[in-house]
N, C-alpha and C positions, 0 to 999 in steps of 0.2 A: 346193071341188072342184079348183080350180087347183093347190092345194098337192099333191094326190095326183098330178095329171098331170105336174107338174114333177119330182117325186121319182121317179115310176115311169119316165118317159121319159128322164131325164138321169142320175140318181144310181144307180138300181137296176142298170142295166147295168154300171156301174163296180164296184159291190159284188159282183155275180155274177162278173165277169171276174177280180177280185182273188181271190175265194174259189176259183174253179176252178184258176187258175194256182198259187196257194199250195198247194192240195190235191195237185196233181200233183208239185210239188217235195217236199212232205212225204212223199207215198207212195213216190216213187223213193228218196229218201235214207233214209227209215225202213225200207223193205224191205231195202236193202243192209246197213244198220246192224243191223237185227234179226236177219238171217241170221248175222251174225258172232257173235251171242250163242249160237249152237248149235255154235260151233267146238270142236274137241277140245283146242285149246291154251288153257291157263288165261290166259296173257297177253292173248290176243285177246279172250277173254270179259270180262276185267277192263277192258280198254281200251274195249270196247263199252259196258259199264255206266257207266264214267266219262264218256264223251262223251254218252251218253243222259241221265245225271243233270244234266250241265251245261246241255244244251239245254232240258231240262224245267224247270230252275230259273231260267232267264233270263227276265225279264219281256219280253213282246213289244214294249212301247213302248220299252224300253231298246235292244232290238235294232234297232228302226227308227231311233232317234236315232243309234246307232253307225254304221249304214250311210249314213244320209242326211246327217248333219252331221260325223261323226267321220272318215270315210275320205276326205273331200274334201282333207284336208291331205296325203294320200299319192297324190293324183292319180286317185282312184277316185270318179267322180261317179255317183250313183244318182238316177233320177227318183223322184218320190213313189210312182209305181206300182211300179217295180222294187224300191225299198227295202222297200215293204210286202210284196210277194210273197216276196222272199228272207227277210225277217225272220220272217214267219209260217210260211213253209215250213221254215226251220231249227228254230224252236222247237217246231213241231208234229211234226217228224220224230222228236224224242225220244220223244214219246208213242206215235207210230206204231211205232217200233222196239220198244218194250216190248210192244205188242200182238202184233207179229210173233213176238217171242221167246217170248211165252206160248203161241202156237199151235204152236210147234215141239214142245212136249211131247205134242201130239196124234199126232205121227208116231213110231211105235215105233222105237227105236234100231236094232233088228235089220233093219228095212227099209232104213235107210241103209247099214248094214254089208253087207247083201245086194247093194245096188247097187254098192258099192265092190268087193265080191268078184267081181262080173261085169265088172270093168274100167272102170267109169264113173269119170270124174274128179269132184272135189268139186262143180264147177259143174254137171256133168251130173246128179249126184245131186239137187242142189237143183232143177234144172229139171224132171226127169222123175219124181222121187219125192216131194220135199217140197212144192214149190209147188202141184201139183194138189190136195193134201190140206188146205192152209191157206187157200186162196182163199175157200172158202165160209164158214168161221168168221170171216173178216175182213170180210165184206160189211157186217154191221151196224155194227161200229166205224168202218168207212170212211165210211158214210153219216152217222153221228153226228159224225164229224170235220168233214164238210162243213158241217153245221148250225152247229157251234161256230165254224168259220172265218167263216161269214157274219156272226156277231155280233162276232167279233174284228176284222173289218175296220173297225169303228167307230173304232179307235185310229189309223187312217190319217189321221184329221182333224188329228192332231198335226203332220203334215208337209204339210197343205194338199191332200190328195187329195180331189177332189169326190165322195166316196161318200155314202151316205145321211145319216150323222150330220152331216158337214161341210155338206152342202147344206141339211139341216134347220136347222142353226144360222144359216146365211146367211139363210134364210127368216125365222127369228125376228128377226134383226137388222133385216131389211127391213120386216117388217110389225108387229113388236112383239106378235105373237100366239104365246105359248109353248104353251099347252095344246092348241090345234088341231094345231100342228105335231108335238108329242110324240105325240098320239093317231094322227096320220097315219103317223108313223114306226113306232109299235108295230104298227099294223094291217098295214103293208107287210111288216115283219119276220115277223109271225106267219103271214100268208097265204102268204108265200113259203116258209117253212120247214115249214108244216103238211104238204104232200104228202110231203116227205122224212121227217118224223117218223113219218107213217103207214106209209111204206115200211119204215122201220127195224123197226116193230112186226111187219109181215108177215114180214120176213126172220127175225126172232128166233123167231116162232112156227113157221115152217117148219124152222128149225134144230133147235128143241126136238123137233118131231115126227119129224124124220129121226133124231135121236139116240136117241129112244125106240124107233123101229122097228129101228134097228141093234142096240140092246141087248137086244131081246126074244129069248128063247130060241126056237130052231127045233126043233119036234118032228116026227119022221118015223115 
């Protein structure tokens, strides 16, 4: 029981904090990058696709090593926490941007053109026309990303951040008990992510129901 108390009281808050901060970084960067995918200019769209592809292809642990060990030679020092947050935020921003770019197809082009014809700037069109329509379809992917980030934080053990896996390994080294610690880690991960996984299912069912109602013909 002491294993559970130690992991939940000390390591779980670190894992949740890293997940939340990395999620915010990924959402902010991914949203901006994804909106560039809907640009009228081909060079901008190709640049967005290139950056997104590079970010999605970079291994998360490699990004952490680059930030934590590589940039110190150039006077940039990252703590284990900040290196993990920035690395996960950057790499996941690539996936987030593709999710945003995919939802842009749900907004008819004529609506954006209508906004521009009314004198709205590109930023105002995105704010008043595009964003209100893509928020709801992005809810389920956003929750899924948080669940994925919670599991990805385990790679922060590579730079000594005391999250769940790092603390679990320390417990194994101290007690020489592997299976009880592994079971404790698995239980904590599953119990923590279970409500979010259930919420993803609820959001997806409501989205399908809403789409079905909107597509039903109206007879008068």
